[in-house]
N, C-alpha and C positions, 0 to 999 in steps of 0.2 A: 051600742058602741061603747067600749070601755075607754076611760080617759086616764092617761098616764100621769099620776100625781107624784112621781118620784121627785124628791127635792135634791137639788145638786149639793154635793158635799163641799166642805171647805176646800179640798184639793181641786175639785172641779172648777170652783170659782177662781181660785188662784191660777190654775192652768189657763183658763179662758182669758183672764186679764193679761197674763204674760204673752200668750199667743197673739192677742190683739195688739199689744205694744210692739212686738217683733214685726208683725205685718205692717203696722203704721210706719215703722222705721224703713222697711224695704220700699214702701210706696212713696215716702216723702223725701228721702235723702238720696243723693246721687251716688255716694260710695261708702256704704257702711262696712264695718268690720267687727268681728266678734273676738273679744279678748279670751283666749283659751289657754289655761295653764295646766289642765288635767286635774284640777281640784274639783271637789264634788259640786260646788256651785256653778262653775263654768261648764261642767259636764251636764248639769241640769238645764242650763240655758241652751246649750247645743241640742239637747234632746227636744226641748220645746221648739226650737227653730226648725228642726227636722219635721216635727208634727205640723208646724204652722204652714209649711209649703208642700207637704207630701201630696201626691207622689213625685212632685218636681224636686229638683236639687236645691239645697239652700243657696240663695242667690248672692252670697258674699263669702269672703274668706276668713281665715283665722289669723290672729296676731298674738305672739307671746314674747314677753321680755324675760330672757334667760339670764339669771344672775350669775351663772357659773357655779352656784352652790346648790342647785336644785337636786332633789332626790332622783337618782338614776331611774328608779321604778316609775316615777311620774313622767319623766321625759320619754321613756319607752312607750308608756300609755298614750301620751300626747301624740306622738308620731303615728302610732298604730290607728288611733281614732281619726286623725286627719285623713289618713289613707283610706280608711273604711268608708268615710263619707265622701271621698273624692274631692276634698277641699284644699285650696292653696293655703299653705301655712308660712307666714312670714315670722322670722325669729330675729329679734333685736337682742344683741348680746352685750351685757355689762362689761364683760372681759375686754371687748374691743375698745371700749372707752377708757378702761384702765391702761391697756397696752399703749394707746397713743396719747395718754396724759390728759384727756378731757375729764376724767374722774380719778379720784385717789381712794385707796382702800381706807376704810374707817379703822380706828384704833382697836375697836372691839371685834373686828373681823366680820361684822354683819354687812351683807350687801343688799338686803331687802330695801333699804332706804335709798340705794343708788339706782333704783329702777326708773325714777321719774324722768330724767333727761333722755335716756334711750327711748322711753315710751313717747314722750312729746316729739322727739325727732322722727320716730317711726310713723307717727300719725301724720306729720307734715310731709314726709317723703312719700307716703302712700296716698296722699291727697284724701284721707278719710274725713268725712264730715259728720259721721255718727259712729261712736265706739261703744259697742254693746258689751256689758259685763255682768258678772254674777254677784255684785255687792248686795247685801241685805240690810235693812234698817235696824234689825235687832243685833247686829254684830258690834256696833260701836256708836257712841253718842254723835260723832261727826257724821256717820253714814245715816243716822236717823234724821238728820237735818236735810238730806238730799231730796230733791225732786226726782221723779222717775226719769224725766228728760232734763238734764242739767247742763246749762251753758258753760263753756270754757272760753276764755278770751284768746287773743292771738298768741299769748305766751303759754297757753294750756292751763292757766290758773283758774281757780274757783273762788268766787266771792260769796260766802255763806250769808251775808247780809243783803244780797241783791239777787233774789231768786224769783222766778215767775210762779204765779199761782197756778194750780192744777185743779180747778173746780170741775165737778161733773166728769172727771176722767178725760178732760180735754188737754192735749199736750201741745205745747208751743215749741217747735223746733227751729224757729227763725234764727238766722245767724248771718253775719256778713263774712266776706272773704277773709280767711285766716282764722276765723273762729271755728269751733266744732262743738258737738254735744256729746256728753256721756249718757248712756241709756242703761237703766237698771230694771229689767223686766220682772225680776223676782224680789223687788224691794219689799213686798208685803209678806213674803215667805218668812217663816222662822227656821231655825236649824232643824227643829223637829218636823216641820212641814217638808223641808227638803228631803230628809231621810225617809219620811213616810211616802213621799212621792216617788223616790228612788225605788222603794220596796214595791209600790203599786205597779210601776212601769217596768220593773225588772231591768233597771239600768246597770250596766257593768261599771265597776269602779276599780281604781288601783288597789292592790292588796294592802297598802299601808293603812288604809282606813279600818282594817279589821285586826283583831288581836293576833299577835305573833310574838315569839320569843326573840329578844334582841338584847345585845350588849349595850347597857346604858349607864349613865352616871347622874347623880342628883345635883342640881344647881338651881337656886332661887325657886324652890318648890316645884320644879319641873324635871322630867326625865329627858336627858339628852342622849341621842344615839352617838356612839363612837364612830368616827370616820375622819376622812381627810380634812374636813372643815369644822370638825367638832371634837376637840380633844379635852380630856379631864385635866384639871389643874391639880397641883399637889394637895393631897388630902381628899380628893374626890375619887372614891373607889368605883371601879367598874364592876357591875353585877349584871346578871341575866334576869330579865323580867318579862312578863307577858304584858305587852303594851300595844296601843294603837294610836293613830294620829287623828285628831279631830279637824285639823287644818294642815295643809301641806305647802307651806311657803318655803323660803330659804332655809336650808339645813342649819345654818349658823344662827337662826333666830327662832326656830320652831321646835317646841318640846312635844313629848308624847305623854299620854296618860296611862296609868296602869289599868288594864282591862282584860276581861275574858270574853268580850263580845266578838266572836269570830264569824258571825253572819249578820245579815241586815236586820233580821228580827230582833236579835240581841242588842244591836246598836240602837235601834229605835227605842227599845225598853230602857236602855241606859241613858239616852239623851232626854227621855221623857221626865226623868227625875233630877237632872242636873240643874244647878242654880247659877252656873257661871257660863258665859258665852265661850265659844271655842277660842276666839282671839284673846279674851281676857284670861283664859286658863293656860294657853300654850304659846303665846306670841310675845317674845321678849322685846321686839321693836315697839310694841304698843305700851310697854311699861316704862318707856323713857320719861314720859310725863303724862299728866292727865289729858293733855291736848295733843298728844303725839300724832294720832291719826289725822286730826283736823289740820295741824301744821303741814303735814305731808300733802294732804289733799289741796290745800291752798296753793302749794307749789306745782301741782299737776299730777300727783299720785292718784291712782284710781280709788 
């Protein structure tokens, strides 16, 4: 009798860890929800959730905070994907908060930082006790501090100095009424791992992630697409460039990178040699200060 000595690959190990975490959440919490923006990381988590429960349906719904400045291509993909999986999609809209005065527009026009209150309110209204998302530790120093299961207090806030140990992959989800946890199944994935996994699994992504010709202008070392929420200032010339997006947040804070990577294999090769994280390279809201992400997370941002 032959013995299979095949060694699991890094992706096999990461996939197994993520599926274990997702199953633990479904088993231990009363009402989980998956944050789904249509970005590559949340798409990866959704795919992992589908594998975790196959052939049964994913046993929880989706939640998205729509800034009102999202890329139309991403919103179309979000809706199609939720319908394909047969999942309920709850959308909390920043515009509703601006319309009734609960939030005010920022002077710089960026709405990404306005997502926190709608997110906290949507979690409370939905009665969710576990909110699953696609944050990774390699994205930002603040996210590198996070536990895989991270407690939030009754105000949705995070205390980085008071976190629970996670020894031997044991996860503590205990919380009292009013509190909830944020769950990060792909914490240990890198950007390259995510893209390599997407390639291996044949996961469909929004076309923005691949190189395409677009009218853009240069600002702060990034290429910005022209559009309703992103207009050039005097002296900023509009040109056509082959670009792609490494991350797809709010249109008013997310830049593109010049690229000819029009397919997944080319993107994997491109990411393999980059020395800057996608948020560091193309997210203006993370450049406000060295602690911008941590400050938002303390307030309740994901």
